[in-house]
C-alpha positions in Angstrom: 0.0 0.0 0.0 1.4 3.4 -1.0 2.2 5.8 1.8 0.1 8.9 1.7 1.7 12.4 2.0 -0.3 15.5 2.5 0.9 19.0 1.7 -1.1 21.9 3.1 -0.9 25.5 2.0 -3.4 28.3 1.8 -3.3 28.4 -2.1 -0.9 28.1 -5.0 -0.6 31.8 -5.7 2.7 33.1 -7.3 4.8 33.1 -4.1 8.0 31.3 -3.4 6.6 29.0 -0.7 3.7 27.9 -2.9 6.1 27.2 -5.7 8.2 25.0 -3.4 5.2 23.0 -2.2 4.1 22.3 -5.8 7.6 21.1 -6.7 7.6 18.8 -3.7 4.1 17.4 -4.5 5.1 16.7 -8.0 8.3 15.1 -7.0 6.8 12.8 -4.4 4.1 11.8 -6.7 6.7 10.9 -9.4 8.5 8.8 -6.8 5.4 6.6 -6.3 3.8 8.2 -3.1 0.1 9.0 -2.9 0.2 12.8 -2.7 -2.6 15.1 -1.6 -2.1 18.9 -2.2 -4.6 20.2 0.3 -5.5 23.9 -0.3 -7.5 26.2 1.8 -8.7 27.5 -1.5 -7.7 26.0 -4.9 -6.6 29.2 -6.7 -3.3 30.7 -7.8 -0.8 31.0 -10.7 0.6 27.5 -10.1 -2.6 25.5 -10.4 -1.9 24.4 -14.0 1.6 23.3 -13.0 0.4 20.6 -10.5 1.0 17.1 -11.9 -2.1 15.2 -12.9 -1.0 12.4 -10.5 -1.3 14.7 -7.5 -4.7 14.8 -5.7 -5.8 18.4 -5.3 -8.1 18.8 -2.3 -10.0 22.1 -2.3 -11.2 23.0 1.2 -12.9 26.0 -0.4 -12.4 28.4 2.5 -12.1 32.1 2.2 -9.5 32.3 5.0 -7.0 29.8 6.4 -8.6 30.0 9.8 -11.9 28.9 8.2 -10.3 25.9 6.6 -9.5 24.1 9.9 -12.9 22.3 10.0 -12.4 21.1 6.4 -8.8 20.1 7.2 -10.1 18.0 10.2 -12.5 16.3 7.8 -9.8 15.6 5.3 -7.5 14.1 8.0 -10.2 11.8 9.3 -11.2 10.6 5.8 -7.8 10.2 4.1 -5.6 9.5 7.2 -2.2 10.6 5.7 0.9 9.0 7.0 2.6 12.4 7.1 1.7 16.0 6.5 3.9 19.0 5.5 2.5 22.5 5.8 4.0 25.9 4.9 3.5 29.5 5.9 3.0 30.4 9.5 -0.8 30.7 9.6 -1.3 27.5 7.7 1.2 25.8 10.0 -0.9 26.8 13.0 -4.0 25.6 11.3 -2.5 22.2 10.6 -1.4 21.9 14.2 -4.9 22.7 15.5 -6.5 20.4 12.9 -4.4 17.4 13.9 -5.2 18.0 17.6 -9.0 18.0 16.8 -8.9 15.2 14.3 -7.9 12.6 16.9 -5.7 11.0 14.2 -2.1 10.2 14.7 0.3 11.0 11.9 3.6 12.8 11.5 3.3 16.6 11.1 6.1 18.7 9.8 5.8 22.5 9.5 8.0 24.6 7.2 9.0 28.1 8.4 10.3 30.3 5.7 11.0 33.6 7.5 12.9 35.0 10.4 9.9 35.7 12.6 11.8 37.9 15.0 12.9 40.2 12.2 9.6 40.1 10.2 7.6 40.9 13.3 9.7 43.9 14.3 9.8 45.3 10.7 6.0 44.8 10.1 5.2 46.8 13.2 1.6 45.5 13.2 -0.3 43.9 16.0 -1.1 41.0 13.7 2.5 40.3 13.1 3.4 40.4 16.8 0.4 38.2 17.6 1.5 35.7 14.9 4.8 35.3 16.5 3.1 34.5 19.8 0.8 32.0 18.2 3.9 30.4 16.6 5.6 30.1 19.8 2.6 28.4 21.4 1.9 26.1 18.4 5.2 25.0 16.8 6.4 22.9 19.8 3.4 20.6 19.1 4.7 19.8 15.6 6.8 16.7 15.2 9.5 18.7 13.4 10.1 22.2 11.9 12.0 22.6 8.6 13.4 26.0 7.9 14.8 27.4 4.7 18.1 28.5 6.1 20.3 28.0 9.1 19.6 31.6 10.1 16.0 31.0 10.4 16.6 27.8 12.4 18.7 29.6 14.9 16.1 32.3 15.2 13.4 29.7 16.0 15.7 28.1 18.7 16.8 31.3 20.2 13.6 33.4 19.7 10.9 30.9 20.4 12.7 28.4 22.6 12.4 25.4 20.3 14.7 22.5 20.8 17.6 22.4 18.3 16.8 18.6 17.8 13.3 19.7 16.6 14.5 22.1 13.9 16.4 21.3 10.7 17.4 23.6 7.9 16.7 22.3 4.3 17.5 24.6 1.4 14.6 25.2 -1.0 14.3 23.2 -4.2 15.2 26.0 -6.6 17.4 24.7 -9.4 16.4 22.0 -11.9 16.8 21.2 -15.6 13.5 23.0 -16.4 14.8 26.3 -14.9 17.9 26.1 -17.0 16.0 25.2 -20.1 13.6 28.1 -19.5 16.5 30.5 -19.1 17.6 29.9 -22.6 14.3 30.8 -24.2 14.4 33.8 -26.5 13.9 37.2 -24.8 12.4 39.9 -26.9 13.4 43.0 -25.1 15.6 45.6 -26.7 17.0 46.7 -23.4 18.6 43.2 -23.0 19.4 42.3 -26.6 21.6 44.3 -29.0 22.3 47.1 -26.5 25.5 48.0 -24.9 24.1 49.7 -21.8 24.3 47.4 -18.8 21.0 46.3 -17.3 20.7 45.7 -13.5 17.8 43.3 -12.5 15.7 43.1 -9.4 12.7 40.7 -8.8 10.1 40.4 -6.0 7.0 41.8 -4.6 6.8 45.6 -4.7 6.6 45.7 -1.0 8.6 47.3 1.9 10.4 44.1 2.6 12.2 44.1 -0.8 13.3 47.7 -0.4 13.5 48.5 -4.1 13.6 52.2 -3.1 17.2 51.7 -2.0 18.0 49.9 -5.2 16.5 52.8 -7.3 18.5 55.3 -5.3 21.7 53.2 -5.8 21.1 53.1 -9.6 20.8 56.9 -9.6 24.2 57.1 -8.0 25.7 54.5 -10.4 24.5 56.6 -13.4 26.7 59.5 -12.2 29.7 57.2 -13.1 28.4 55.1 -16.1 25.2 54.5 -18.1 23.0 51.7 -16.6 19.4 50.7 -16.7 17.3 48.9 -14.0 14.5 46.5 -14.5 12.3 45.2 -11.6 10.1 42.2 -12.1 7.2 42.0 -9.7 3.9 43.4 -8.7 2.7 45.0 -5.5 1.3 48.1 -3.7 4.4 50.2 -4.0 4.4 50.5 -7.8 3.2 54.1 -7.8 5.6 55.1 -5.0 8.6 53.5 -6.8 7.7 55.1 -10.1 7.4 58.5 -8.4 10.9 58.0 -6.9 12.5 57.2 -10.2 10.8 60.3 -11.6 12.0 62.4 -8.7 15.6 61.2 -9.3 15.3 62.0 -12.9 15.9 58.4 -14.0 12.5 57.3 -15.0 13.6 56.7 -18.6 16.1 54.1 -17.3 13.9 52.4 -14.8 11.3 49.9 -15.8 8.8 48.2 -13.4 8.0 45.3 -15.7 5.5 43.5 -13.6 5.2 39.8 -12.8 6.8 37.4 -15.4 5.7 33.7 -15.4 9.2 33.0 -16.8 11.8 35.5 -15.3 14.7 33.3 -16.1 15.7 34.7 -19.6 15.8 38.1 -17.9 18.1 36.7 -15.3 20.4 35.2 -18.0 20.5 38.3 -20.0 21.1 40.7 -17.1 24.4 42.3 -16.5 23.8 42.0 -12.8 21.1 40.8 -10.3 20.7 42.8 -7.1 18.8 41.6 -4.0 17.9 44.7 -2.0 15.7 43.1 0.7 15.5 44.2 4.4 14.9 40.6 5.4 14.4 37.2 3.9 14.1 33.5 4.7 16.1 32.1 1.8 15.7 34.3 -1.3 14.9 32.0 -4.2 15.3 34.8 -6.7 19.0 35.2 -5.7 19.6 31.5 -6.3 17.6 31.5 -9.5 19.7 34.4 -10.9 22.9 32.6 -9.9 21.7 29.4 -11.7 21.2 31.5 -14.8 24.8 32.8 -14.6 24.1 36.4 -13.5 26.7 38.1 -11.2 25.0 39.1 -8.0 25.0 41.8 -5.3 22.9 41.4 -2.2 22.1 43.0 1.1 23.5 41.1 4.1 20.0 40.8 5.4 18.6 38.1 7.8 18.5 35.5 6.6 19.9 33.6 3.7 22.1 35.9 1.5 25.3 35.4 3.6 24.7 31.6 3.6 24.0 31.5 -0.1 27.0 33.7 -1.0 29.2 32.2 1.7 30.0 35.5 3.3 30.8 37.2 0.0 32.6 34.5 -1.8 30.1 34.3 -4.7 28.9 38.0 -4.7 29.3 41.2 -2.8 27.3 41.7 0.4 26.2 45.3 1.4 24.5 46.7 4.5 20.6 47.0 4.4 19.3 50.3 3.2 22.5 51.9 2.3 22.3 53.2 -1.3 25.8 54.5 -1.4 27.5 51.2 -0.5 25.1 49.3 -2.8 25.9 51.7 -5.7 29.6 51.1 -5.1 29.2 47.3 -5.1 27.1 47.5 -8.3 29.7 49.7 -10.0 32.5 47.5 -8.9 30.8 44.3 -10.1 29.7 45.8 -13.4 33.4 46.8 -14.1 35.0 43.6 -12.9 36.8 41.7 -15.6 35.9 38.3 -14.2 33.2 36.8 -11.9 32.9 33.7 -9.6 31.2 30.7 -11.0 27.8 31.3 -9.4 26.2 28.6 -11.5 28.3 26.0 -9.7 27.2 27.3 -6.3 23.5 27.3 -7.4 23.6 23.6 -7.8 23.8 23.3 -4.0 20.1 24.3 -4.0 18.9 21.7 -6.5 15.5 20.1 -6.5 16.8 16.7 -5.9 18.7 17.6 -2.8 15.6 19.3 -1.3 13.3 16.5 -2.2 15.4 14.1 -0.3 15.9 16.4 2.6 12.3 17.0 3.2 11.4 13.4 2.7 14.0 12.2 5.2 12.2 14.3 7.9 8.7 13.5 6.7 9.2 9.7 6.6 12.4 9.2 8.7 11.9 5.4 8.7 11.4 5.2 4.9 14.3 6.8 3.2 13.6 7.3 -0.6 15.8 6.2 -3.3 15.7 9.6 -4.9 16.8 9.6 -8.5 16.4 12.6 -10.8 12.8 13.9 -10.2 13.6 17.2 -11.9 11.8 16.4 -15.3 8.4 16.6 -13.6 9.2 20.0 -12.0 7.8 22.4 -14.5 7.1 25.2 -12.0 8.5 28.7 -12.9 
């Protein structure tokens, strides 16, 4: 009888956590497990990228909190051998649902953010309460997987979790599909047939990503050399960032290009990729850019960039929110005659390694013979 694995997330919208869960669901199904992708609401950009062999369970709830009753019913009916959940509110819901279901199974939650940093930066009552709820709930999980060692250390130090209960497993970021997609033709005259360097940023247009500092840095770089900036992503700060570019008189050299289902050709064609975030968990966009061969500059934010870049070995690290030092790092990298082999480092964040790492924790007594599961991972 096949072992049944459940993966619970609010939806499969275009976020990094959702992308990872779809990759894991597809991979475990390809390895022969019965996989249920349980969604509070079956919606989002990645719906059509879920393998047909994965069972999609739609709890049809408008909010994660309202999905708990449906999740309890799912657990009682399907009785999974193990469940993986992701994102703090979904993790709390999964822990509550297991308790009320009365069914015994292994529950592993995935934490993707430094909760201490995100709570202090968000500055909202909801963020502070979420950290308290996490502190109360997470000890009831069988194990907590984090996306970086920095996040793991924060959970142990900040929430008092036992070090034995927390394991860092890097995200499944790099696979053959990503590399193939990066070589698709890019029809954009800023990137093709143009001698002006293009700096690329990618992510939600939100305070966390601090694209304002990146725009200010580009304005400083332009005093020394011609350069353009393209930011891929959507969000509430679009008007504010556009206004900043205009205020700095660089609006003709800054493009807010919106969400791209396939950002990888942009990453391969870019002269440089910059991560300007104030905080992260493990920034997938930085790893993706490295897999596409782009030189990188990143803020030394908690958590992830210093781990990924090994304290600056693979790209320059700069302080958070410092446009002058970011500009200096951008200028230096653009004018360097050679760059480290970032594509080699990116392979440490392969799909196959993550698939095995998660499975070893989900089913510790049944290690899988993980061969190359990458061909089924068409998640962009």
